[in-house]
C-alpha positions as CSV (number, residue, x, y, z in Angstrom):
1,X,0.0,-0.1,0.0
2,X,1.5,3.3,-1.1
3,X,0.9,6.1,1.4
4,X,-0.8,9.4,0.5
5,X,1.6,12.1,-0.6
6,X,0.9,14.0,2.9
7,X,1.5,10.8,4.9
8,X,4.7,10.1,2.9
9,X,6.0,13.7,3.3
10,X,5.4,13.5,6.9
11,X,7.4,10.4,7.3
12,X,10.1,11.8,5.2
13,X,10.3,14.8,7.3
14,X,10.5,12.6,10.6
15,X,12.9,10.3,9.0
16,X,15.2,13.3,8.0
17,X,15.2,14.2,11.6
18,X,16.5,10.7,12.6
19,X,13.3,8.8,13.3
20,X,14.0,5.4,12.4
21,X,10.5,4.2,12.8
22,X,9.2,6.7,10.3
23,X,12.0,5.5,7.9
24,X,10.8,1.9,8.6
25,X,7.4,2.8,7.5
26,X,8.8,4.2,4.3
27,X,10.9,1.1,3.7
28,X,7.6,-1.0,4.3
29,X,5.6,1.2,2.0
30,X,8.4,0.8,-0.9
31,X,10.2,-2.6,-0.1
32,X,8.2,-4.6,-2.8
33,X,8.7,-1.9,-5.5
34,X,12.5,-1.8,-4.7
35,X,12.7,-5.7,-4.8
36,X,11.0,-5.8,-8.2
37,X,13.3,-3.2,-9.6
38,X,16.5,-4.9,-8.5
39,X,15.3,-8.4,-9.3
40,X,14.5,-7.5,-12.8
41,X,17.9,-5.8,-13.1
42,X,19.9,-8.9,-11.9
43,X,17.6,-12.0,-12.3
44,X,18.5,-13.4,-8.9
45,X,16.2,-13.3,-5.9
46,X,18.9,-13.5,-3.3
47,X,20.8,-10.8,-5.0
48,X,17.7,-8.7,-5.0
49,X,17.3,-8.9,-1.4
50,X,21.0,-8.1,-0.7
51,X,20.9,-5.2,-3.3
52,X,17.5,-4.0,-1.7
53,X,19.0,-4.0,1.7
54,X,22.0,-2.0,0.5
55,X,19.7,0.4,-1.3
56,X,17.7,1.1,2.0
57,X,20.9,1.5,3.9
58,X,22.2,4.1,1.2
59,X,18.7,5.8,1.3
60,X,18.9,6.2,5.2
61,X,22.5,7.5,4.8
62,X,21.5,10.1,2.1
63,X,18.0,10.9,3.5
64,X,19.1,14.2,5.0
65,X,20.1,15.4,1.5
66,X,16.8,14.2,-0.3
67,X,14.8,17.2,-1.6
68,X,11.2,16.6,-2.8
69,X,11.8,17.8,-6.4
70,X,11.0,14.4,-7.5
71,X,8.8,11.7,-6.0
72,X,10.3,9.8,-3.1
73,X,9.7,6.5,-5.0
74,X,11.8,7.9,-7.9
75,X,14.7,8.8,-5.7
76,X,14.6,5.4,-3.9
77,X,14.6,3.6,-7.4
78,X,17.5,5.5,-8.4
79,X,19.4,4.3,-5.3
80,X,18.1,0.8,-6.0
81,X,19.2,0.9,-9.7
82,X,22.6,2.1,-8.7
83,X,22.8,-0.7,-6.0
84,X,21.8,-3.4,-8.5
85,X,24.4,-2.1,-11.0
86,X,27.1,-2.3,-8.3
87,X,26.2,-5.9,-7.5
88,X,26.3,-6.7,-11.2
89,X,29.6,-5.2,-11.3
90,X,31.1,-7.1,-8.6
91,X,29.5,-10.4,-9.8
92,X,28.4,-10.1,-13.6
93,X,26.8,-13.4,-14.0
94,X,23.5,-14.2,-12.1
95,X,21.7,-17.3,-13.3
96,X,17.8,-17.5,-13.3
97,X,16.5,-19.5,-10.4
98,X,14.1,-21.9,-12.0
99,X,12.4,-22.7,-8.5
100,X,11.1,-18.9,-8.6
101,X,9.0,-19.3,-11.7
102,X,5.7,-20.4,-11.0
103,X,4.6,-23.6,-12.8
104,X,0.8,-23.2,-12.6
105,X,-1.7,-20.5,-12.3
106,X,-5.5,-21.0,-11.6
107,X,-7.3,-22.0,-14.7
108,X,-4.1,-22.9,-16.8
109,X,-3.7,-26.4,-17.7
110,X,-0.3,-28.1,-17.1
111,X,1.0,-27.8,-20.6
112,X,-0.1,-24.1,-20.7
113,X,1.7,-23.5,-17.5
114,X,4.8,-25.1,-18.9
115,X,4.7,-22.9,-21.9
116,X,3.9,-19.8,-19.7
117,X,7.2,-20.7,-17.6
118,X,9.2,-21.1,-20.8
119,X,8.0,-17.8,-21.9
120,X,8.7,-16.1,-18.7
121,X,12.1,-17.4,-18.4
122,X,12.7,-16.3,-22.2
123,X,11.7,-13.0,-21.4
124,X,13.6,-12.5,-18.4
125,X,16.8,-13.8,-20.2
126,X,16.3,-11.5,-22.9
127,X,15.7,-8.5,-20.5
128,X,19.0,-9.6,-18.6
129,X,20.9,-9.6,-21.8
130,X,20.2,-6.0,-22.5
131,X,22.8,-3.3,-21.9
132,X,22.3,-2.1,-18.2
133,X,21.3,1.4,-19.2
134,X,18.6,0.1,-21.7
135,X,17.5,-2.5,-19.2
136,X,17.0,0.0,-16.2
137,X,14.9,2.3,-18.5
138,X,12.8,-0.6,-19.7
139,X,12.3,-2.1,-16.0
140,X,11.3,1.4,-14.8
141,X,8.6,1.8,-17.7
142,X,7.3,-1.5,-18.3
143,X,7.5,-3.1,-15.0
144,X,7.1,-0.2,-12.5
145,X,4.9,2.0,-14.7
146,X,7.0,5.2,-14.4
147,X,6.4,8.0,-16.9
148,X,9.3,9.1,-19.2
149,X,9.6,12.3,-17.2
150,X,10.0,10.2,-13.8
151,X,12.5,7.9,-15.4
152,X,14.5,10.9,-16.5
153,X,14.4,12.3,-13.2
154,X,15.0,8.9,-11.5
155,X,18.2,8.1,-13.6
156,X,19.0,11.8,-13.9
157,X,19.3,11.5,-17.8
158,X,17.6,13.8,-20.6
159,X,13.9,12.7,-21.7
160,X,15.2,12.1,-25.2
161,X,17.7,9.6,-23.8
162,X,15.0,7.7,-21.9
163,X,13.1,7.4,-25.1
164,X,16.0,6.3,-27.3
165,X,17.0,3.8,-24.7
166,X,13.6,2.5,-24.3
167,X,13.1,2.2,-28.1
168,X,16.6,0.4,-28.4
169,X,15.4,-2.0,-25.6
170,X,12.1,-2.7,-27.2
171,X,13.6,-3.3,-30.4
172,X,16.5,-5.4,-29.0
173,X,13.8,-7.5,-27.2
174,X,11.7,-8.0,-30.3
175,X,14.9,-9.3,-32.2
176,X,15.9,-11.6,-29.6
177,X,12.6,-12.9,-28.8
178,X,11.0,-13.3,-32.3
179,X,13.1,-16.5,-33.2
180,X,12.5,-17.9,-29.8
181,X,8.8,-17.4,-30.1
182,X,8.7,-19.1,-33.4
183,X,10.6,-22.0,-32.2
184,X,8.5,-22.4,-29.1
185,X,5.3,-22.3,-31.4
186,X,6.7,-24.8,-33.7
187,X,7.6,-27.1,-30.6
188,X,4.2,-26.8,-29.0
189,X,2.0,-27.0,-32.1
C-alpha cells in the first residue's frame, strides 16, 4: 500500500530528523517496488534482497540530502538501480533460479503452465541480456509503470535519452524474442 503524498511527506520529514521508525514505515511502503526493480535488473532473488537492503541503507544515509523535487519513490528507485548495477559489476553473471518461476496459475492447464514458464524465462533472459542502461529504463517503464519524465528524473538523464534507450530496448527484445517465439510455437504445435 502506497501512502498518501501527505503521509509520505510527514514520514520523510520525521526520518530526515533521525526517526528510524518513520523510515521503517517508508521502507515497508516501498520494499516490494525496490525488490521488483532490483530483481528485474539482476534476475536473482537473493541478490535482489541483498541489493535492496543495500539500497535502503544508502537511502537512510543520504536521506538528509533528499529534496522533494521528484517523488520519493523515484529517488529510492534511483538508489536501487545503482545498488543493482554495483552488484552486477561485482558479480556479472547471475543465473535464473528456476524454482522462482511459478509452474501453474489458476485456470491454466499443465501444458499451458509449462509454456507460460518457458515464455517467462525467455523474456527474463532477454531482458537480462540488454545493456544495463537500456535494461534499467525498460524495467522502470514496463514493470514499474514510471512515466518518461519520472524515469528521466530517477536516472538523471535527459528525456530524449529515456526515449532512445527504451526504443532500443524494445527493438532489441523483439529481435531476441522473435526467433525464440517461433521456435516455441513450432515445438508446441
